C-alpha positions as CSV (number, residue, x, y, z in Angstrom):
1,M,-7.0,16.4,-1.5
2,L,-6.6,14.2,1.3
3,F,-9.4,11.7,2.5
4,N,-8.6,12.9,6.2
5,S,-9.5,16.6,5.3
6,I,-12.6,18.8,5.8
7,Q,-12.3,19.4,2.0
8,F,-12.8,15.6,1.2
9,L,-15.7,15.3,3.9
10,I,-17.5,18.1,1.9
11,F,-16.5,17.0,-1.6
12,F,-17.5,13.3,-1.2
13,P,-21.1,13.6,-0.1
14,I,-21.8,16.2,-3.0
15,V,-20.1,13.8,-5.6
16,V,-22.4,11.1,-4.2
17,S,-25.6,13.1,-4.3
18,V,-25.0,14.5,-7.8
19,F,-23.8,11.2,-9.1
20,F,-27.1,9.6,-8.2
21,A,-29.1,12.5,-9.1
22,L,-28.0,12.4,-12.7
23,P,-29.1,10.0,-15.5
24,H,-26.6,6.9,-16.2
25,R,-25.1,8.6,-19.4
26,S,-24.2,11.8,-17.5
27,R,-22.9,10.2,-14.5
28,E,-19.6,9.1,-16.1
29,I,-18.7,12.7,-17.5
30,F,-19.6,14.0,-13.9
31,L,-17.4,11.2,-12.2
32,F,-14.6,12.1,-14.8
33,I,-14.8,15.7,-13.9
34,A,-15.0,15.0,-10.1
35,S,-11.9,12.6,-10.5
36,Y,-9.8,15.4,-12.2
37,Y,-10.7,17.8,-9.7
38,F,-9.7,15.6,-6.8
39,Y,-6.4,15.0,-8.3
40,M,-5.8,18.6,-9.3
41,C,-6.4,19.8,-5.7
42,W,-2.8,18.7,-5.1
43,R,-0.9,20.2,-8.1
44,P,-3.1,21.0,-11.2
45,A,-0.2,21.0,-13.7
46,Y,0.5,17.5,-13.2
47,I,-2.9,16.5,-14.7
48,V,-1.1,16.4,-18.0
49,V,0.6,13.2,-16.5
50,I,-2.5,11.5,-16.2
51,V,-3.8,12.7,-19.5
52,F,-0.8,11.5,-21.2
53,I,-0.8,8.0,-19.7
54,T,-4.4,7.9,-20.6
55,L,-4.1,8.8,-24.1
56,L,-1.0,6.7,-24.7
57,D,-2.5,3.6,-23.4
58,Y,-6.0,4.1,-25.0
59,F,-4.6,4.2,-28.4
60,A,-1.9,1.5,-27.6
61,G,-4.8,-0.6,-26.8
62,R,-6.7,-0.1,-29.8
63,M,-3.8,-0.8,-32.0
64,L,-3.0,-3.8,-30.1
65,E,-6.4,-5.3,-30.7
66,S,-6.4,-4.3,-34.5
67,A,-2.9,-5.4,-35.4
68,T,-2.5,-8.6,-37.2
69,D,1.1,-9.4,-37.2
70,E,3.0,-10.1,-33.7
71,R,5.7,-7.8,-34.6
72,T,3.4,-4.6,-34.7
73,R,1.6,-5.9,-31.5
74,K,4.9,-6.0,-29.7
75,F,5.8,-2.6,-30.9
76,F,2.8,-1.1,-29.4
77,L,3.1,-3.1,-26.1
78,G,6.6,-2.0,-26.0
79,L,5.5,1.7,-26.6
80,S,3.1,1.6,-23.8
81,I,5.7,0.1,-21.3
82,V,8.3,2.5,-22.3
83,G,6.1,5.4,-22.3
84,N,4.7,4.5,-18.7
85,F,7.8,3.4,-17.2
86,G,9.9,6.1,-18.9
87,L,7.8,8.7,-17.3
88,L,7.9,7.0,-13.9
89,F,11.7,6.8,-14.3
90,V,12.1,10.4,-15.1
91,F,10.0,11.6,-12.2
92,K,11.1,9.1,-9.4
93,Y,14.4,7.3,-10.3
94,F,16.5,9.8,-12.6
95,D,18.0,11.6,-9.8
96,F,18.5,8.6,-7.8
97,F,20.4,6.6,-10.6
98,G,22.1,9.6,-11.9
99,G,23.4,10.2,-8.5
100,A,24.7,6.7,-8.1
101,L,26.2,6.8,-11.5
102,S,28.0,10.1,-10.8
103,D,29.3,8.5,-7.5
104,A,30.6,5.3,-9.3
105,M,32.5,7.2,-12.2
106,R,33.8,10.1,-10.2
107,P,37.1,8.5,-9.3
108,L,37.5,7.5,-12.8
109,R,37.1,11.0,-14.0
110,L,35.2,9.8,-17.1
111,F,32.6,12.6,-17.4
112,G,31.0,15.2,-15.0
113,D,28.1,14.7,-12.7
114,V,24.7,13.8,-14.2
115,P,22.7,16.7,-13.8
116,V,19.8,16.7,-11.1
117,L,16.2,17.2,-12.1
118,H,14.6,17.9,-8.8
119,F,11.1,17.1,-10.2
120,A,8.2,16.9,-7.6
121,L,6.8,13.3,-7.7
122,P,3.4,13.3,-9.2
123,I,1.3,11.9,-6.4
124,G,0.2,8.2,-6.9
125,L,2.3,8.0,-10.1
126,S,3.6,4.4,-9.2
127,F,0.1,3.3,-8.6
128,H,-1.7,4.6,-11.9
129,T,1.3,3.8,-13.9
130,F,0.9,0.0,-12.9
131,Q,-2.7,0.1,-13.4
132,A,-2.3,1.4,-17.0
133,V,0.4,-1.1,-17.8
134,S,-1.6,-3.9,-16.7
135,Y,-4.3,-2.9,-19.2
136,T,-2.2,-3.0,-22.2
137,I,-0.5,-6.1,-21.2
138,E,-4.0,-7.8,-20.8
139,V,-5.1,-6.5,-24.1
140,Y,-1.8,-7.8,-25.6
141,R,-2.7,-11.4,-24.2
142,R,-6.1,-11.0,-25.4
143,R,-7.6,-11.6,-22.1
144,V,-9.6,-8.3,-22.4
145,P,-10.8,-6.5,-25.4
146,A,-9.4,-3.0,-26.2
147,E,-11.8,-0.4,-24.5
148,R,-13.4,1.8,-27.4
149,N,-14.9,4.3,-24.8
150,L,-12.2,6.9,-24.2
151,L,-14.2,8.3,-21.3
152,D,-14.6,4.7,-19.7
153,Y,-10.8,4.3,-20.0
154,A,-10.1,7.8,-18.7
155,L,-12.1,6.9,-15.6
156,Y,-10.3,3.4,-15.2
157,V,-6.9,5.5,-14.9
158,S,-8.2,8.4,-12.8
159,F,-11.1,7.1,-10.7
160,F,-10.7,9.1,-7.6
161,P,-11.2,6.7,-4.7
162,Q,-8.1,4.6,-5.7
163,M,-6.2,6.5,-8.3
164,V,-3.8,7.8,-5.6
165,A,-2.7,4.9,-3.6
166,G,-4.6,1.9,-5.0
167,P,-5.8,-0.7,-4.8
168,I,-4.2,-1.3,-8.1
169,E,-7.1,-2.4,-10.2
170,R,-7.0,-4.9,-13.3
171,P,-9.2,-4.0,-16.4
172,Y,-11.3,-7.0,-16.4
173,H,-12.5,-6.1,-12.9
174,L,-13.0,-2.4,-12.9
175,L,-13.8,-1.4,-16.5
176,P,-16.9,-3.2,-16.9
177,Q,-18.4,-1.6,-13.8
178,F,-18.2,1.9,-15.5
179,K,-20.8,0.5,-18.1
180,T,-23.2,-0.8,-15.6
181,P,-26.0,1.5,-14.4
182,K,-25.7,1.9,-10.6
183,R,-28.5,2.5,-8.2
184,I,-28.6,3.3,-4.5
185,E,-28.4,0.0,-2.6
186,F,-28.9,0.2,1.4
187,D,-26.6,-2.7,2.1
188,A,-23.8,-1.4,0.0
189,V,-24.1,2.1,1.4
190,R,-24.2,0.6,5.0
191,S,-21.2,-1.7,4.2
192,G,-19.2,1.2,2.7
193,L,-19.8,3.6,5.4
194,E,-18.7,0.8,8.0
195,L,-15.6,0.2,5.9
196,A,-14.6,4.1,5.6
197,L,-15.3,4.7,9.3
198,W,-13.0,1.8,10.4
199,G,-10.5,3.1,7.9
200,F,-10.8,6.7,9.5
201,F,-10.3,5.1,12.9
202,K,-7.1,3.3,11.9
203,K,-5.7,6.4,10.0
204,V,-6.5,9.4,12.1
205,V,-7.0,7.6,15.4
206,V,-4.2,5.1,15.5
207,A,-1.6,5.8,12.8
208,D,-1.3,9.5,13.1
209,R,-1.0,9.3,16.8
210,L,1.7,6.9,16.5
211,A,3.4,9.0,13.8
212,G,4.3,11.7,16.4
213,F,6.3,9.2,18.4
214,V,7.7,7.4,15.3
215,N,8.8,10.8,13.5
216,V,10.7,12.2,16.3
217,V,12.8,9.1,16.9
218,Y,13.5,8.3,13.3
219,A,14.2,11.9,12.4
220,A,17.5,11.6,14.7
221,P,17.9,7.9,15.8
222,H,21.3,8.6,17.2
223,A,19.8,10.4,19.9
224,Y,18.0,7.7,21.5
225,S,18.5,4.4,23.4
226,G,17.7,0.8,22.5
227,P,14.3,0.8,24.3
228,T,13.0,3.9,22.7
229,L,14.3,2.6,19.2
230,T,12.6,-0.7,19.7
231,L,9.3,1.0,20.7
232,A,9.4,3.3,17.9
233,T,9.9,0.5,15.3
234,I,7.1,-1.5,16.6
235,F,5.0,1.5,16.4
236,F,5.9,2.1,12.9
237,A,4.9,-1.3,11.9
238,I,1.4,-0.6,13.6
239,Q,1.4,2.8,12.2
240,I,2.1,2.0,8.5
241,Y,-0.4,-1.1,8.5
242,C,-3.3,1.3,9.9
243,D,-2.3,4.2,7.5
244,F,-2.2,2.1,4.5
245,S,-5.0,-0.3,5.1
246,G,-6.8,2.7,6.4
247,Y,-6.6,4.4,3.2
248,S,-7.8,1.3,1.3
249,D,-10.7,0.7,3.5
250,I,-11.6,4.3,3.0
251,A,-11.1,3.8,-0.8
252,I,-13.1,0.7,-1.0
253,G,-15.7,2.0,1.1
254,C,-16.4,5.2,-0.7
255,A,-16.4,3.2,-4.1
256,R,-18.9,0.7,-2.4
257,I,-21.2,3.7,-1.5
258,M,-21.4,4.6,-5.3
259,G,-21.9,1.0,-6.4
260,F,-18.4,0.2,-7.5
261,E,-16.5,-2.9,-5.9
262,L,-12.7,-2.6,-5.6
263,M,-10.2,-5.5,-4.9
264,T,-9.3,-6.2,-1.3
265,N,-5.8,-4.9,-0.7
266,F,-5.3,-6.2,3.0
267,R,-6.2,-9.4,5.0
268,Q,-5.0,-8.8,8.5
269,P,-1.5,-9.4,7.5
270,Y,0.0,-9.3,10.9
271,F,-1.8,-12.6,11.9
272,A,0.3,-14.4,9.0
273,Q,2.2,-17.4,10.2
274,S,4.9,-17.1,7.7
275,I,6.5,-14.6,5.3
276,E,4.9,-16.2,2.4
277,E,1.6,-15.8,3.8
278,F,2.3,-12.2,4.8
279,W,2.6,-11.5,1.2
280,H,-0.5,-13.0,0.5
281,R,-2.3,-10.5,2.9
282,W,-0.3,-7.5,2.5
283,H,-0.8,-5.1,-0.5
284,I,-2.3,-7.7,-2.4
285,S,-3.0,-5.7,-5.5
286,L,0.8,-5.0,-5.7
287,S,2.1,-8.3,-4.9
288,T,-0.3,-10.0,-7.3
289,W,0.7,-7.4,-9.9
290,F,4.4,-8.5,-9.7
291,R,3.3,-12.2,-9.7
292,D,1.5,-11.9,-12.8
293,Y,3.6,-9.4,-14.9
294,L,7.0,-10.0,-13.4
295,Y,7.4,-13.3,-11.6
296,I,5.4,-15.6,-14.0
297,P,6.9,-14.3,-17.2
298,L,10.5,-14.8,-15.6
299,G,9.3,-18.5,-15.4
300,G,8.0,-18.5,-12.0
301,N,8.6,-21.7,-10.3
302,R,8.7,-23.6,-13.5
303,V,12.5,-23.5,-13.5
304,S,15.3,-24.8,-11.8
305,T,15.7,-24.0,-8.1
306,A,18.5,-21.8,-8.7
307,R,16.7,-19.9,-11.3
308,W,13.6,-19.8,-9.1
309,C,15.4,-18.2,-6.3
310,A,17.0,-15.5,-8.6
311,N,13.2,-15.1,-9.7
312,I,12.1,-14.3,-6.4
313,M,14.9,-12.1,-5.4
314,I,14.5,-10.0,-8.7
315,V,10.8,-9.7,-7.8
316,F,11.2,-8.5,-4.1
317,T,14.2,-6.1,-5.1
318,F,11.9,-4.4,-7.7
319,S,9.1,-4.4,-5.2
320,G,11.4,-2.5,-2.9
321,L,12.5,-0.2,-5.7
322,W,8.9,0.6,-6.7
323,H,8.5,2.0,-3.0
324,G,11.0,4.6,-3.4
325,A,14.4,5.9,-5.0
326,N,16.7,5.1,-2.1
327,W,18.9,2.2,-1.1
328,T,16.9,1.6,2.0
329,F,14.0,0.5,0.1
330,V,16.0,-1.8,-2.0
331,L,17.3,-3.5,0.9
332,W,14.1,-3.7,2.4
333,G,12.8,-5.6,-0.8
334,T,15.9,-7.9,-0.7
335,L,15.5,-8.7,3.1
336,H,12.1,-9.9,2.4
337,G,13.2,-11.7,-0.6
338,A,15.8,-13.5,1.6
339,F,13.3,-14.2,4.4
340,Y,10.9,-15.8,1.8
341,L,13.4,-18.0,0.3
342,I,14.9,-19.1,3.6
343,A,11.3,-20.1,4.6
344,R,10.6,-22.0,1.6
345,L,13.8,-23.9,1.7
346,T,13.6,-24.9,5.1
347,A,9.8,-25.7,5.2
348,R,10.2,-29.5,5.4
349,M,12.8,-29.3,8.1
350,R,10.9,-26.8,10.3
351,H,7.7,-29.0,9.9
352,A,9.6,-32.0,11.0
353,I,10.8,-30.2,14.1
354,A,7.5,-28.8,14.9
355,Q,6.2,-32.4,14.8
356,A,8.8,-33.7,17.1
357,L,8.2,-30.9,19.6
358,G,4.5,-31.9,19.6
359,E,2.6,-29.3,17.5
360,Q,-0.4,-31.6,17.2
361,S,-1.1,-31.4,20.8
362,M,-0.4,-27.7,21.0
363,P,-1.6,-26.1,17.6
364,R,-2.6,-22.7,18.9
365,V,0.9,-22.3,20.8
366,F,2.6,-23.1,17.7
367,A,0.6,-20.9,15.7
368,G,0.9,-18.1,18.0
369,W,4.8,-18.5,17.9
370,R,4.7,-18.5,14.1
371,I,2.7,-15.2,14.2
372,L,5.1,-13.6,16.8
373,F,8.2,-14.8,14.8
374,T,6.8,-13.5,11.5
375,F,6.0,-10.1,12.8
376,A,9.3,-9.9,14.2
377,L,10.8,-10.5,10.8
378,V,8.6,-8.2,9.2
379,T,9.1,-5.4,12.0
380,F,12.9,-5.8,11.6
381,A,12.7,-5.2,7.9
382,W,10.6,-2.0,8.7
383,V,13.7,-0.3,9.9
384,F,15.1,0.0,6.5
385,F,12.0,1.1,4.9
386,R,11.4,3.8,7.5
387,A,14.9,5.1,8.2
388,Q,16.2,8.0,6.1
389,S,19.6,6.6,5.1
390,L,21.3,3.2,5.5
391,S,23.6,4.7,8.1
392,D,20.4,5.4,10.2
393,A,18.9,1.9,9.6
394,M,22.2,0.1,10.6
395,Y,22.6,2.4,13.8
396,V,18.8,1.4,14.7
397,V,19.4,-2.4,14.2
398,T,22.7,-2.5,16.1
399,H,21.1,-0.6,19.1
400,F,17.8,-2.5,19.3
401,Y,18.9,-4.9,21.9
402,R,20.8,-2.8,24.2
403,M,17.8,-2.6,26.5
404,G,19.1,-1.8,29.8
405,N,16.6,-1.8,32.5
406,F,13.4,-1.2,30.6
407,H,11.2,1.2,32.3
408,L,9.3,4.4,31.2
409,K,11.9,6.9,32.4
410,E,14.5,5.3,29.9
411,L,12.1,6.3,27.2
412,D,14.1,9.3,26.4
413,V,12.0,10.6,23.6
414,F,9.9,12.2,26.4
415,H,12.6,14.7,26.9
416,V,11.6,16.3,23.7
417,G,8.1,16.9,24.6
418,L,6.0,13.8,24.5
419,V,3.8,13.1,27.3
420,R,3.6,9.6,29.1
421,S,-0.3,9.9,28.9
422,D,-0.1,10.3,25.1
423,L,2.0,7.3,24.8
424,L,-0.3,5.3,27.1
425,T,-3.2,6.5,25.0
426,S,-1.5,5.6,21.8
427,V,-0.8,2.1,23.0
428,I,-4.4,1.4,24.2
429,L,-5.9,2.7,20.8
430,A,-3.3,0.5,18.9
431,A,-4.2,-2.5,21.0
432,I,-8.0,-2.0,20.2
433,A,-7.1,-1.9,16.4
434,L,-5.3,-5.1,16.6
435,I,-7.8,-6.8,18.8
436,V,-10.6,-6.0,16.1
437,E,-8.3,-7.1,13.4
438,S,-7.6,-10.2,15.3
439,L,-11.4,-10.9,15.6
440,I,-11.8,-10.3,11.9
441,A,-8.8,-12.6,11.0
442,N,-10.0,-15.5,13.1
443,Q,-13.6,-15.0,12.1
444,N,-14.7,-15.1,15.6
445,V,-18.3,-16.6,15.8
446,T,-19.2,-14.6,19.1
447,A,-18.1,-11.4,17.7
448,R,-19.9,-11.9,14.4
449,N,-23.1,-12.7,16.4
450,L,-22.6,-9.7,18.5
451,W,-22.3,-7.5,15.3
452,Q,-25.6,-8.8,14.0
453,M,-27.5,-7.2,17.0
454,R,-28.4,-3.7,15.9
455,P,-27.8,-2.1,19.4
456,M,-24.4,-3.4,19.7
457,R,-23.5,-2.4,15.9
458,W,-24.9,1.1,16.7
459,A,-22.7,1.5,20.1
460,L,-19.6,0.4,18.1
461,Y,-20.5,3.0,15.4
462,Y,-20.7,5.8,18.2
463,A,-17.6,4.5,19.9
464,C,-15.6,4.7,16.5
465,A,-16.9,8.1,15.6
466,Y,-16.3,9.4,19.4
467,S,-12.7,8.2,19.2
468,I,-12.1,9.9,15.7
469,I,-13.5,13.3,17.1
470,F,-11.8,13.2,20.4
471,Y,-8.7,11.2,20.0
472,G,-8.1,11.8,16.1
473,V,-5.0,13.8,14.9
474,F,-6.3,16.4,12.3
475,E,-2.9,17.9,11.4
476,R,-3.4,17.0,7.5
477,L,-1.0,14.2,7.8
478,E,-0.7,12.7,4.2
479,F,-0.9,9.0,3.9
480,I,2.6,7.3,3.9
481,Y,1.7,5.7,0.4
482,F,1.2,8.9,-1.3
483,R,4.9,9.3,-1.3
484,F,5.0,6.4,-4.0
């Protein structure tokens, strides 16, 4: 079931109404049934994957808490990790690594090709796998007690607003919320509706309109010239942000309406002034997961410079691989790792140059330059994320700057049926979204004061709803991160 579907617009009000009408003890059972129904609307048979993960980690957590010797505790932690990541490997990575191994061994004629499984990837498997593993790791570290209520733990894995694409929650944040009685709170309902409305705007009005242009160009990049490739890549940068942050806003907003608070997943990342800051603002639940469960166990920054550089590259490479079983994602991750290392290792030099050029007298100019430069680096890396193959990605990046005389008639994408007015509308709507995000990022006082005025707030509600109804794309386009 997609958030941007009529089915969900019927499902969610019914769930909220019944949830608050029931007594507290019955709400968990109902929420569990609703969450499983939500997931089974995609492919019912794969609910067994959720059941397996739930039972495995529930019993592993109980054994981790009751075991007295370290060897037994490590065994059950390893069982949880191997079980979860083994499942993820079979569904998501077996064909990828099997194909790579077959290609490598074929010239040596050592054995035949590795069989291809062609399993459909269970929707959101990477997300709830990481969330489940965080639970057993935290129990192993004795930071949280093992959950004794199986229903509470099942909800932790399957809570429908965030089970498909996050945020990837931690047990100490989400699990206690299932035990607390909920009641309807006006401020929470209003805030949740506002956030969900803004999420729908970003998804169906901005992201899905831009998707029409981006999909056509990246389906056959060799057919297009530099201006079109450049515009499509910039559009994709905006599309993926509005798509994924839009999902997160809807998920957080829907959960808040029911009295649950999910962690913030995005903080206007395109206004970051460095790659390091970008990763403190983009997909926060994933970046902090890798920080806590991979980077720090590897030694973090408490090691030699060479080892620290290796740790950074390992984290970013795994982050790329997490997104998909394709060399394009691996290269995307390693690119960000390289950007991050270069930025950190040259920080003092760049600061000295900025001071010599008079940064103190023009702080906004330098801040604006850093934002644009960071956005350019991130957008360049998005090429490898979006391209269907490494050859397509290399074609795009090597033809970016062959701009010629840039004017509308050079945008040869119009030759396949896209209309100039659609392009202009998409640009205007994307600009509106970025302006609003800029006001939020800069905590603009004037904008905040205007928002406190009820007539202005309601005018913006209507404008947002009007845009969704008349400019939204309702073609059941799934969220990009559903693929991961």
